N, C-alpha and C positions, 0 to 999 in steps of 0.2 A: 563565790557563793551566790546562789540565785535568791532573789527577794521578791520578784514579780512574775506573774504568769498570765496566760490567756487560756480560756477554755471556750471553744467554739463548737456549737451544736448545729449540725447540718442535716436537714431532712430532704432526701432526694425525691424528685418527682417520680411518679410511677414510670418505669422503663428507663430511667436515667441512672440507676444504681451503678452500672459498670462505668459510666462516664464520670461519676463522682469519684469512684475508686481510682480511675486512671488520673483524674485531676490531682488527687492527693499524692499518688505515687510520683507523678511528674513534677510536683512542687518541691520534693525533697532536695534535688540538686540546687535549686534556687536558694532555698533556706540555708544550705550549707555555706553559702557565700555571705551570710549576714553575721558579722562578727559579734553583734550584741545578742544573738539568739543562741543560748547555751544548750538548750534541749528543744527538740521539736518532734512531735508524734502525729501521724495521720492515723485515725482510728476508725474502725467499723464497730458500731455498738449494737447493731441489729440489722434486719434485712434491708431497711432503707434509711437507717439512722447512722450518721457518720459524725466524726468529731476531729478537732485539732486541739492538741495541748502543747503549749510551748512555754519556755521559762527564760527569764532574763535577769542579769545581775542588777539592773537599774531601770528606772522609768524611761530613760533615753533609749535604751535598747528595745523596750516594748513599743515605744512610739515609732521608732525607726521601722520596726517590723510591721506595725499597723499602716504605715504609709509606703510599704515596700511593694515589690512586684507580685508576690503571692496574694496579698490583700487586694491589690488592684485587679488581678485576674479573677479573684473570688467575687468581687463586686460586679465586674463586667459579665461574668457567666451566671450569676445568681438567677436571673429570670429564666434562663434555659435549663438549669440543673436542679433548682431547689423549689420545693413545694411552699416554703415560706422563707422569709429573710433569715440569713444566718444569725443565730443568737450568740453574741459575743459577751463573755463574762470576764471582767478584769479581776484577778485574784492576787492576794498577798501570800507568798510562800512562807510558811512557818518553820518547816524543816525539810531537808532534802538529802538524798544520797545520789551522787553522780560519780561516774568513773573518773 
């Protein structure tokens, strides 16, 4: 059962929308190797607004993800790709349905 989640809102710099989309698509295989990440979604919410939603069974899984390869790449590429710093929201999952 998942109990914890992250919701990250990303606003692409003008002209960087395709690069942000590629970044999210390229991150999927990396996240698949994180045993504590139960669900992960790269999202497009508008023309230049993107997001990441991921879920974890425990706080350790969430913290491992926050210190993992995708988070490091996100931090490294933020000045190049994003109009503002990524907004990271830590969430508690109240109910879920997963395969």
